[in-house]
N, C-alpha and C positions, 0 to 999 in steps of 0.2 A: 491427538497430536500433543506431544509434551511441550514444555516451555522452550526447549532448545530448538525443536522442529519449527515451532511457531516463530521464533526470532529469525531463523534461517529463511523461512518463507517471506516474512515481512521485509527482510533485507533485500531479497530478490525483487519483491514488488516495488520497493523504494527505488531500486536501480532502474527498473522499467519506467516508473513515473518520471524520474529525472531525465532519462533518455527521451521520453516523449515531450517533456517540457523544453528540451533543447532542440526543438524541431528544425532541421536544416532545410526542410521542404518549404515551409510557409514563412520562415524567417521572422516569426512573431513569438518571442519568448513568453513563457507562462509566468505570471506574477508569483513571487515567492510565497505569498499567503495562500494562493490556490494550490501550490505544491504541498504545503503543510496540511491543508484541508483534505486533499486527496489521500495523503498518507494516513491521516487520522481516520478517514472513512474506511479505508481498507482494513486498518487495525480493528476498528469497531466491528466490522462485518465478520472478520475472521474470528474474533473473540466470541461473537454471538453464535456463529456456526459451531464452534467448539463447545460452547455451553449447551446448545440444543442437542448436540450429539451425546454429551455426557448425561443429560437429563433423559434422553430417549432410550 
């Protein structure tokens, strides 16, 4: 996956995280710090997966 594809995937993941954080079902918003942590976690996991794929 090139950098452009990576950024596209991350943007999609961030949209999903934000939608989940604004849950209309439970009416309990997710704290902004937790949203940032989730985005960072996904970014790290994708970067790691790409690095492993390149190394393999």
